[in-house]
N, C-alpha and C positions, 0 to 999 in steps of 0.2 A: 731645150728638149722638152715635150708634151709634160705636162704636168708640173714642171720647175723642181722637180727634187735631186736632178742629176747632180753630184758633188764634184767639184774640181779639186786634186791632189796634187799637187808637186808640177802644177801645170796641165794636167792631163783632165779630161773631165770622164769622169766615170758613172754609170746609170745607178741609178738608187732609185727604189718604191719609195711608196708615199709614209712607209715605216722607217724612212732613212738610214737603210740599212744597204749599201754597195752592195748589187747585183740582184738586189731582189726585185721583184715585178711584179711587188704588190700596187696594189691601184685604188684612187678614190671611187668608189660607187655614185651613183646620180644623186647620194645625199650629203655626197660629201664626206662619208665615214671611210678609212682606210680598210682595206679588203672586206669592207662590209656587202652585203648582199642585195643593198637597195631597200629596207625594210625599216629605215631609221626615219625615211621621209614623214614630214608633216606639213599638209599644205594650210595655209594663212591667208585668208582671203576676207574683204570687207566691200562696202558700197555705202553711198551716202545720197539721198535723195533731197534732203532739206538741211540748210544752213541755217546758223547763225550767226549775228557778224562778228568776223573774226577769223581765227584758225580754228577749224573742228578735227579733233583726231578720227580720222576714218579705221587706220588698221595699225599695229606694231607689228614689224618683222622682227622675229627673236634674232640675236645674235649669230651671226654666222651663214645667215640666209642667202641662198642662189638661186639663179635664175628668177630673179624679180621682175615681174611684168604688172606695171603702172599704166593708166589711162584715165585720160580727163575727158569725159564726155558734157559736151555745153547741155546745160539744162533748157536754153533757150536761146534765141537768134543772138542776142547780146547777152554774154554770159562776164560778169564780174568776178567770177571764182577763181582763183588760182592755184594750183597742184605746189604743194610745197613739201619737203623732206629735210625732218630735223636728225640730228645724231641723240645719241642718249644724255648727255651732257646740254643738250637743248639749243644747240649751235645748227644752223641751218646749212644743209648740201647743198640746194638749190633754192631760188624764189621767194627769200626772205625780202617781204613787201611790207614788212610792220614799221620801216621808218620812212616810208613813203606817203603816209599818212598824216 
């Protein structure tokens, strides 16, 4: 089901809202707040045009961030920069190139 809040009871899937109440039609708003009105969204953005050798922090996404758009635009024809993303505990989600050096 859309939203993923339905609950299976005795082998029957029953609709539930984001409040996890059976039969509720509560929905997440665009900010991810159950029953919200879209007023809690916070835009987070960042850019960088100079880099130091190694990894450079550009932006930190808050926990629960949704609809994330990340773009890497080459600084020149040959670009030796790589986009990477880390978790809160410093594990890499993608492009951990530190071991290649």
